[in-house]
N, C-alpha and C positions, 0 to 999 in steps of 0.2 A: 565285575565291579570294575571302575577304572576312570577314564576322562573323556570328554566330549564337548565339543564347541559349537554353540548356536550364533547366530549374527541378529542384530537389531540395529536401531539408528538413534544416534543421540542428536538432539537440535539445539543450536545456539542461534538464537534468531532464526532467520531462514536459510543457515548453512548447516547442513546435515554430516554428521561424522559417523562412519561405520564403527560399530561395537561389537567386538568379539567376546560374547558371553560364555567364559570356560568354565565348565564344572567338573571337579575332582571328588570321587567318593570313595573312601578309603577308610582302614582300620584307625581307631584312634577315638580319643573323647567325643562322645557323642554332640552333636550340635550343628548348627547351620550357620557359617561365616560368609558374609559379603564385603568383598574389599573391591576398592576402585572409586573412591569418591563418589558413593551412594549418598544422595539425601534422604530425609526422613521417611518420605512417600517409598521410595526405592527399598529401603530397610525394611519397612513394613512390609512390605512384599514377600519378606521370607515366610510369614504365616499365612499369607494369601496363597502362596505357590503349594505350601504343604497340605492346606486342607483341601485345595482345588484338586490334587493329587489322589489324595485318599478319598475325598468324596465322589471321584472319578472312578473308583473301582481299580487304581492302579497301584502299582508296588512303589512305596517310600522306605527309602532306606534309612530307617528307624533307628537301627544299632549301629551306623555308621557315621565318620565326620564328614560332611558334605562343604566343601570351600567352592564359592563361587567369584570368580575373579571378571571385572568388567575392564575389558582392555581397550583402548589406552588408559592405564591406570590414574594417570595426571590430570585426564579429562573431567571437569564436573558433569555428573550425570543426576537428572532429576525426573521424576514422572512416576505414574504406573503401568507404561506401556511395554515395560522392561517384562513384565512377569510372565508372559507366554514365552519370550525367549530363555527365561531362566528355567523355566518348568520342562522345555523340552531338552535344555541342556542335561538338567538333574536326570530325567529319565533315559537321556542317552548313554551317561555315564554310568547308569543302573540297569545298562542292558535292556530296558523296557523297549526302548526305539532304536532302529539300526543309526549307531553316528553318522555313518556315511550319508543318511537320507538328510542330514541336517545342511550339508553344503550348499551353496550357492542359493541359499533360501534367507529372507529375511522374516521374522517373527515380530508383529506387531500387534498388543492387545492387552488389555487389563482383564485379570481371572477374578471371579467370585468365588465364595468360599464353595459353592457347589458344583465348580467346574466350568462354570459359563462363562462365556469370553463378555466383554465389557467395550463400547466404542471408546475411544480415545481423540483427544485433539490433535492435528499436526500430521493426519496419515499422507496426505498429498506430497508434502514437501519431503516426507521420510522415503516414501518410494521413489520420488525424483533423485534422492542421495542414493539411494539402494542401486538403482540403475546406474547412475554414474559410476558407481564403484564397482562394477561389472558384476553385480547379481542379477539373475535370470528370473528368481522367483520371489512373491512376497506373499505370506499368511496373514489375512486382517480379521478383524470381525465382520461377519456378514454386513451389515448396513453400510460397511464403508467399501466395499467391493467395487462397488460405482464410482467412488472417488478415487480409490487405487487406480481403476481402469481408465483414467484420463492420460495417465502415461503410457505411452505406446511402447510396443515390444517388450511388454514386461508380463508374464504370467501371474494372474491374482488368483489366489484362493480365498473365497471369504467363508469362513465357517462359524459354528454357533457355540462350540465347547471345546474344552481341553481333549475329552475324549474322541470327538471328530478330528482334531488334529492328529492326535496319535494314532487312531484308524487310517489316516490317509498316509501317514508318513510309513507305516507299515503296509501300505498297499492293499488295505482291507475296505470294506463297504463301510462308511461312517455310520455311527448308530443316530436315532432320532434325538433331537434335542431341541427345546422350547425356542422360540425366536429372540433374537439378542435386541432389546430396546434401543433405539436411535440415541444418539448422543444428547440430542436437544428436539423438542417439537417443533412443529409449525407454528408461523405467527398466528396468535391466536385474534389478533386484531383484524377486522373487515377493513379497515383503513388504512394503507399502507405508504408511506411516504413516498417510496421509488416509484409507484404506480401513478401518483399524483404528479411527479416530475414527467412522465411519460405524456401526460396530456397537456402540458404548458407548451406555448411555442412562441418563437420571437414575433410572429405575426400579430401577438395580443399586446406588443407594446407599441404605441403610438408615439409618432414624433422620435425624440432622443437619437437623431441621425449620428452626432458625436459619438456618442457613448456606444451605439450599436457598431459602429466602425472599429472602434477601440477594442471590443469585447471580440471582433472577427480575427483582428490580429494578434489578441492575445491567444485565441484557439489554434490559429494557423501555424505560429511559431513556438507555442508552449510558453508565452512569455506571463508572467506574475503580474497582477492588476490591483491597483489601490483604488477604490471608488470612496469620495469623500462628499456627502451633501446631507440637507436637512432631512427631517422624518418624513416619510412619504414622496421622497422624489425618486425611487423606483430602485436602490440599489439592491434589497434582496429579490426583487422580482427578476432582475435581468441577469443576477447570477444564477437563480434556479434555472435560467433557459440556457446556460452555457453547455451544460452536458449535451442537449440535444443539437449543437451545432459541431459537436466533436465526432470523428469517424469512429467505426467500429474499431474494438482492440484487434489488434494482430494476436497471431497465435502465441508469441513468447509473452505479451503483455498480458494476456487472458489468463496463461499457466500462473505468471508471477501473481496476478491479484487472486485469482483462486486457491494458490498455495498460501497467502496471507490470511483470507478468510479461514480457511482450514487450522491455520496456526491460532486463531481468535477464538476458534470454536462456534463460528456463526456461519459455516459452511453447510447447506442442504444440497448433498449429493444429488437429489432429484432436479436441482437447477442447473446441473452440468458446468461445463465450463463458462466464464463471465463472458458475455459478448459485449455489452456495452459500458462506456465508462461510468464509474459511480460517482457519486455525490455524496459528500459528507459536511455536517454543518453543526459541530459540537457547540454546545452554549459556552458563553464567557466564563461562566463560573465552574466550568470542567477542571479537573486536577490535572496536573503534568503528565502523570502516569496514563490518563485516559487518553489523550491527545498524542503524546509522543510514544508512548509505549512504555511498558512497566509491570509493575504486580508484584505479589508474592509468589515463589516459587518459580516456576518458568516464565519467563518475560515474554508477555503478550503484545501484539501489536496495537497500536493506538490509532485514532481517528485518521493521523497523516499517514500510515500505511493502508489503512482500510480504503483510503481515497485514491491510491498507486493507479496512475493511469486515466484518471479521472480529474474531478474538481473538489477541494478542499475550501469551504466559503467559513470564513472568520467574521462573521459579522458583530457589530460592537467592539473590533479590535481593541482599542485602548482599554477596555476594560478587562480582558484577558490578564490572568496573574502573571508577574513581573518574570518569573522563572520559565513559565511557558512561552512568553515573547523570546527572550533570550536564546531559547532552545530551537526556535524556528530559524537561527541563522543558517546552520549547517545543510537543513532538508531545502532551504530556498536556493541554496549554491550547489550543492552535490546531488540533491535526490535521494538521499537516504539519510537516515536517522540512526546515530549510534546510541545505545544506552548502556551506560557503565554502573553495575551494582556490585558492591564489594570486589571480589576478584573475577566477576562474570563482566565480558564486553560484548554485547550483541548489537550487529547491525542489522537493520530492518529496510526494505525498500520504501522510498516516499516519494519517485518522482511524478509529483502531481502537480496540478494547476492552482495555484495561490490564489485566491480571491479575497483580500482584504476590503472590508468595508467599515467607514466612520462616520459620526455624524461632525458636524464642525465644531461642536463645542459638547461640554457633557449633558447639558438639556436639550442640545440638538436645536435650538431655535437660532441659532446666532446667524446673521446676515452681513456680510461686508457693508451692505448700504446702511448707514445709521437710521434712516428713516424706515427701514424695514425689517429691522434684527429685533426680536423680543427676547433676545438671552438674557437671563438673569444670573447668570455665573460669574461668582468672583474672578476676580483677575489671576490670581494665584491657581485655581482650578483651571483656567483655560491655559496657562502657562505649561502646566502639568500634563493636561490632557494633549497639547500639542505637541509636548516632547515626547510622548509616548508614541505619537504617530510617525514623528520625522526622526526616530532613533535609527540605529544602524539596519532594524530588519527592513524599514522602507526605502534605506539606500540600496536594499537588495532587491526591489520590485522593479520592474521594468516598465509599467505602464501606469501614470496618474491620470485619474479623470475625476473632475468635479461637476457633480451633478447638481441640477437646482429643479423644483417642481415645476413643470409645465404649465403654462397660463393655457387658458380655454381657448385664445385666439391663435395660439401657436401649434394647436393638435387639430389636423385634418382630419376627421373620422371617416370621410369619404374616400381617401386615399390607401389603397392596399399597400399594406407593408411587407416586405420579403419574409417567408417563411422560415422555419429553421433548417429544411431540407434543403432549399435553395441556398443558404449560406454554407451549409455544411458541403455541399459539392466545391465552392470555391476553397475551403478549407483542405479537402481531399486533395484536389489539384496542387495545392500550394506544399501541401506536405509530401506528396510524391516528388516534386520539384527538389525539397530539402533531402530526400531519402536518396535521391541520385547525388546530388553534391556530396552527401556525408558518407557514400557508400564504403564499408570497411572502416569506418570510425566507431567509437564509444558510445558516441552521443547520435541522435536522431534528429532533433529540430533545432532551428537557430537560437532560440532561447536558451538551448543546453551547451551552445558551442565555447570552448575556451576563448578567452580574449585574445592570446597569444597566437591560437590557431587561425582565428579571423585575420588579425594583421598580417600573418604570414602567407595565407594561403587563398584568402579571398579579402585582399584589401580592396578599400574604396578608392575611386578617381582621387587624384590630387586636390582639386577644387573641393569636393564632398568632405575629403577629410580634413580640409581647412575650415569649413563649415563648422564640424564638431569641435576642433580644437579652439577655435575663436570662442565658443561658449564656455570651454573650459576656463582659458584665461579671463573671460569677463565674470567668470565667479557663478554661472548659471548651471553648470555641470560637475560633477565631480569626475574624477578619473574612471571610477567605477561606473557612474553615469554615462561618461563617454562609450565605453564598451557596450552598456546597454542599448545607447543609440545606434551603434554598430549593428548590433543584433537585428534590432527592430527595423533600420533601414532594408536589410535583405529580406525581412518578412514581407514589409510591404511592397517590394520588388516583386516578390512570388507571387502575393496575391494579384499585383497588376499586370503579371505577366510579362515583365520585361528582364531581360538577363542581365541587368546590372543595374544596382542603386544609382540614380541620379540626383540632381539638385532638389528635385520635388519629393522624392521617396526620403533623402536625408532631412529635408524640413518636415515633413510629416513624422517622422521619427522622434525627431528634437521635440515637436510638439507633443507628441503622445507619451513623451518622458517627463518633460516640465509641467505638464498639467495645462499648457495654452489651449486655447478654441483652435479646432480644426478649421482648415480652409475650406469651402464648399468643394473645390476641385478634388481635395484630399477623401472626402467622404464619398463623393460621386463616383470616383476611380475605381473601375473593378476590370477583373481579368477578362480577356475577349472572349465570348462564348458564355 
């Protein structure tokens, strides 16, 4: 009888904290006490752990006082994944397993009453945190061993039951146990949106050279985009094709996205690490929690974080709830979202390409030419709709494009258009230039670079700087808009293969920012080769 320590991981958003589960078994009033800011699910784990130990044929100290401390004690802890660590700590204190066998190992898993292990969410970020804290081995439910093995240089032990865990710690042959059900089943739908997006291509989009070039600039530099136009002008179609022109995720971005999916409970370990940029398009009636993250118990990632490294498409943007629109300010600027709930503050990654789309009016039939407009909206509705578009969120968007339906005589159906693969080659080259430019920085793309850093280390020529300041003094650009033009000018230059933005690049950047039509030279200019 005595004392033992096991280790597990607590998650606050995507940040993992190593938790020491200390168990003391000693004479005193019989009972089990859990201290260290445990939530309801964790407190209920006392009974799960007790019955799992008894039903596994192991010795439960029924006549002793058991105290379990989750350290650090001031950190909030929630979830059922602590069960396995609590069980092995109690068994170590009761001399059922050697306490020394628990060292340098993280234990993750929920226990069933029969002693079986059950899968839990967030295994990948937990294993990442355990490795960063110096642990070399992790014990997880068998179905999630593949997920844990995505973390290199970490010994992963996937088991089915508490009895198997105890036998492994004793150095014995693990007994047979029934298979552990996965956390969730495969998608039962035969049609999947992700597969449909793989089948669409920029070559499908006839005409629209202005918008196609703007989308290419957005993809190359990570610039957020606002598309405005009447119904049927192609806003959704071109937004769905943006992931196809983005490069594959690098190792860091792939691991971050896969960890977010694990936190959200939507990761299928059979899919492995994410390879391609994701596409998320929540409905405008979605709640704030579903978009930015939240929920009851542990904070779960929302659509913004699930689009990390890819595209978040917000169609009918003015129809989203006001609290959702206001919450977008932070991720648009910083690439992360902070969810504060009570005394819990969670920060989740959200570095995605925002594509906002809106109609010119609530009914979608407004046209600036009186003879062509079929709008039936009231003036007050038009003003409110316009206000929601031109609020502080749109000022944080780099590129504005006004689309209109293509007339039949404007579309040459016999002229081949570029494929997504061809555009992606230019985007990859432009991003490689930015990677070299920003080597050693905390940002990767022009669209993420802070304004002061651009002005100090990558200034524009004097004449081109004057081009932008003249727009500010004329009231056509805000100060924030001037920074966005500076960023865009560098991306236009990177795509064009020139070492520094000139008059043409800055003029194109101003037009992209203000929504003015691009010149023919702007659209046709491409990188050499």
